Structure formats: structure tokens, C-alpha cells
N, C-alpha and C positions, 0 to 999 in steps of 0.2 A: 627812716627808708626801709624798714618792716613793711609797715602800711601805705608806702609806695607801690610796694613790689606786690603786694594784696590785691588790692585796686587794681593793680593791672591786668594781675591775673582773674580777677572776677570780670574783667571790662572784657577778656577774650573769650570769657566764656558764653556770659550774657549775650558776646557778639553773634559768635557761633551759633548759638539757640535763636536771633534775629533772622539769620541769614536759615535755617534747617525748621522753623516751626512757622505754622499759618495756617490759611485754609489750606494750603496744599501743604502735606508734612513733606519734607525733601531728607533722605538718607544723607550722613554727614560725608559720607565717602563722594556722594556726589556732590555737593557744596564744596569739596575742598577739588574736586577736580573742573569743575565750573570755574573757579576763581584760578585756576592754572592753566585757564584757557583749554583744557582737554575735553569739556560737558558739550552735549549736543542736547536737544532735540529741548522741548517743554520747561523740564525743571532750572535749566541749564539758561534759558532766556529770562525766567523767574528771577533765578536767581543774578542773573549780571542787569537787569532792565527795573526789576522793582524793587526787590530786596535790599541788594547793596548800595544803590542810591541814599534808599529807605536809612540804613545804617548810619552811611555815613551823614547824612542830614543830622541824625540825632547825637552821633559823635561832635561833629563840628558845634552845632547847637548846644549844646549840653558844655562841651567845656567853655564858649565864648561865653556864657551866660551868667553859667558860675563865676569864672575868672573876674567879668566885669561888675558881680557883685562883692567879691570879695574889694577891690581897688575902690569902689561907691560907699561902701561901709569904713572902710579905711579911711580916704578923705573927709568925709563928712562928718567922720566918728559919731557913726550912727548906726548902730545893728538892725534895726529895724530898716535899712533902707536896702531897696532892691531895684533892679531894672523895669522890674512892669509894676511895683509900686509907687514908686515916683516918679511917674511919666516917661521913662528914658525910651521904652520898651513900644509906648502909643505913640510917641513922637516922631520914632525910627517909620514905625508903620504909618500914618500919615503923609510923610517925604515917600514912602513906597509907591501908597496910593498915589501921590500927583506926577511921581515921575511913569508910573503906570498908564496916566493919563495921556500925561504929553506925549509922552513917548512908549509908547506900547511895545515896539519892539528891539528896546535898547535892553538888552539881558544884563549887561552887563554895567548899564548904569545904576541900576538898583543898590548894592550896598554902597555907591558913593551918596546916592540921593537919603540913605535910610543913615547912614551914617551920618551930613547933615541937619536929621531930623531928631536922630540919638543926642547929638552934640546939642542942641537946641533945646531940648528938654533937660539935659543935666547943667545947660548954661543957668536956666530957670532954677533950677534945683541950688547950684549953687547962692546966687543971690539972695534965694529963700534963709539958706540955710548960715548966712550971715548975719542976718539981718533977726534970725529966729535965736542965735546962739545953741543953749543948749537943751532947749526945747523941742525932745525930738517926737512929739508928739503932733504939736505944731507941725512940724516938717512932712511926718507921712499924711496925717492929714491936705496939706500942701500939694502933696504928690499927687494923692486921691484928685483934687481939684485938676493939676492941672494935665494927670492922664484925661480924665472925663471930657474938657475943653479939644484936644488930642485924637479923641475916641469921636466927637463928636464931628469933628473936620474930616475924619475919614469915612464917616455917615454922609458926609456933607458931600466928598467926592464921590462916592459911587452914586448917589442919587442924581446929580448932574451927569456923569462918566459910568452907566451901569456896568459896561464892560472893564472897568478897569482894573480892576481883580475879579480874575477868575476863579471861581470857586472862594466867594468873598468870605461864606461863613466858615470853613475852616481857616482862612486865614483870620477871622475875628479870633476863630477856639485857640487856634493855634495844630500846627502837627507836621508831622511829614511825610507825607503821602503824594504820590504821583510826581516825586522829584527825579528830575535827572541830573547825572552827571556834567551836563554844560550849564547846567544852571546854578551849579554847588560848587562851579570853578574859581569864578570871581572872590566870592565868597571865601572862600578856602585861603586863597593869600591876604585879603583882609586879614580874617583869623590870624594865621600864624605869624605874619609881621609883627600884628597888634597883641600876639601873647608871647615872643619872643622879647618885644621892646619892654613890655610890664615883667616880667621877668628878671631882665638886667636894669630896671629901676627899683627891683623889690628893696637893696638894703637905704635907699631914698626912702621908699615907702615906711619901712621900718623908725627912720628917720622923724618921720612927720606924724606918726603914731606917737612919739613923745610929747607934742604939743608945737606949734609954729613957734612960740618963743625959742626953744629948743633947737628945734632945724635952721635958725636963722642965726642962734648963736653959735652953729659949729658948719658957717660957711656957705648953707640950700636958701633958695631963695623960695621960700614956700608957697608965696602966691604962684610962682611961674612953673612949679613943679607939680600942685593941684591941677593946674590947666590941662598939663599933659597927661599929668594920669589920667583925669577924667576925660582926655578927649581920648587916651586908647581904649577906657572902657566904654567911649559910646563907639569907638570903631567896632567894638566885640559885640556889642549888642546890636548895633543896626545892623554887621552883618548875618547875626543871625536872624535877625527877623527879616530880611529881604526873603526868605528861602521858608522859614519854618513859622510864620505869622506871629502871633502875641501871644506867645508859648509864658506860661506865669510860675512863678516860684521857683525855680531854679536858681535863679541866683541869690535865694532867700536860703533854701534848704543845704544846698552843696558848700558854701562855706561856713555856714552857723555848725554840720556836723563835722566837717573835717578841723574846725575851731578848737570843742570839744574835745578831740582826740588829736592835734597836734600842737594846741598853745598858737603866739601871734606871732611867728614871726613869718615874715612875708613871702619869702623864696618856699619853702615847703607848703605853706598857706596855699599859694597861688597852683605848685605843680597838683599840689592833692585834689585840690577842688577840681583843674582841670579833667582828672581824672575823674574823682566822684560825680562831677556834673554830668560827663559823656556816661558812665556811669547811670547812673538815675533814669536820663533820659531812655537809653536802650530796655534797661529793665520795666521801664515804665511804659513800652511802646509794646514790648513784645506783652507784658499783661496785658492791653489795649485790645489783642489779637486774640488773648487764648481765653482770658476769662469769660467771655460771652458769643465764644464761638458758637457759629459761623458770623455772627455779627461782632463787629467792632467799634469799639470806642471810641473817639478823635483823641489823640494823644493829649490835647490842652483841659482835657475834661477829668483825665484821669490826673493830669497834674494838680489842679485844682482840688483835685478832693484829698488830695496828699498834702498839697502846701496849705490850703485855707485853714484848717484845724492848726496847724502846725504856727502859724502868722499869729493866730488868734494866742496860742500858748505863750508865745513869745509878746506879743501886744500886753497881756496880764502879767507876765514875769518883769516887763519894765516897768509897767506901773507898779507893784509890790515896790522893786529894787530903788523906786525913787526917779525914775525918767520918765515921769509924765512933765507937763508945763508947770 
């Protein structure tokens, strides 16, 4: 619990930094006044209508993608699996693009469509994992192929419906700029319900990690449980993609860091990964604004620069450990 408290404290500090720092630095007392409804003028407007929705987007997307990664890695028994690597994010992105093309004004339908796309991606991965068995690298390569196909689908939708995704480049890279609370609200409820459900099934996930035969001997329907957990992972990733775009590596970095610090027990791992993912995104978003000020790097670029080398290291480590095909 000490680590959980530390993560929560760091997250509060990082959140305060996100609200206070940027192109226009704002004193912390004015930030507090704006949050309490007593702020006036330009600074209060910046806090309430630009930085606060952006911060909430980081918190929601970070927690959702990190917990989705924990579930996918556990269910597939593959530490290389993550929503962006195996095609879950791009599946959600394709469904989001189609939804925006068909019903451009239906903002509340976007998380539902993203869930359907993410679920399609995760079910494809499940089928492949059943056939690939313990061939972890094979699963990753198949995920890359699935992700490429879904990404091609997004490109096709945007080609035929150029206005389907406003800020298409930002969507493909991933980021939390230009968000509003109205856009975040539907995804918030999906993420909250899915997180609560995932935490409530943490004991079952622990049993599933012991192996399918062990889980079945203890009275669990391993196949049904895997499907339910993967549906929760799809809901988390899909809801995040619906407003943050195709952010990468959050679902890989945060679970691995927390697993090394806390071990494999699912409840503290899910809880710490949610906090760690939110902290990771808020810290990277703050860095994207400050490192090259007054220029701002897209959040997805910062995450790729951080996550790409980590994934290569993890891939080489798995190969040395005999995790290859």
C-alpha cells in the first residue's frame, strides 16, 4: 500500500503541474480558485476549458490503457501483449472512424463503436493465441499484421470521408488536445464500470494465471472467464481510443513497471497500473508542452519515443529467456 500511496501523491503533483504550466504559466493559487469556481478572467478560462479536460483525458486514457494491458497480458499469458501492439487500439480506431463517418453528430455512440472494434481485435488475437500456443513472438507478429490491416481500414475511411475524423493526424499519433468534458463523459462511465468490474474479477484472474487446467479444477469456466476479461480489456482500450486516438505503449510500460515493483497479484497490480498509467500520461503530456516550448510535441510522439526502446529491450529479453517461437 506504500507504493499505491506514493503513486497517488505523485499523480496529484503531476496533475497540479499540468494545470499550472504550459504556454501561459498560471500561479497555483489561481488554479485552485478556478477549480473551486471562484476564478475569473483568462486564466480561469484556460484552466476550465483547456487544461482541465486535457488532464482528465490523460487520467482516463492512462488508467484505462494500463489496466487493459494488465488483463490482456494475463489472459494471453504473454508479457509482450499490449493494446497497441496486438491490434486492439487500431480496431477501436477503425470502428471510431466508421462511426464518425456514418453518424458524425453522435458523440455518445463513439465509445460503443470503439468497444466493438477493440473487441473484434482482441477476439482475433484470442483465436491466434489458441493456435500459436506458447509462441509469443508469433502472436506479436500476428498482432502487428492485424494492426496494419485495421490502420489501412482507417486510411480508407478517411479517404472516402475526409471529414470523418477531425484532426486526423492527431488521432493517428494519439493525444489529448482540444478535448471537452462533454466528449469525455461517455467514455468516463465506460472506463469506470469496466475498471470496477476488472477489480472485482481480480481473484479469478489470479486463478487463470495458474493455468487453464488448474482454473477448471477449481470450478471456473476458463473459456468463459477469458472472454469476459478480454471484453473488459476491449471496453477499457476502446473507450480510451474514442477520445485520445491511437496512443501507444501505455498498456505495455505501466503494467511491466508495476509488475516488477509489486509482483503478479492481480488486484494491487491493476490498481497500481491504473495510477501508474495515469501518472505516465500526465508526466509525458507535461513534458510535451515544456521540453520544446513554445513548440509542443504531440503526446503520442513522446510516448513512442519512451515506449519504443522499452519494447525492443523487452523483445530481446524474451528471446534470450527462450520466449521465442
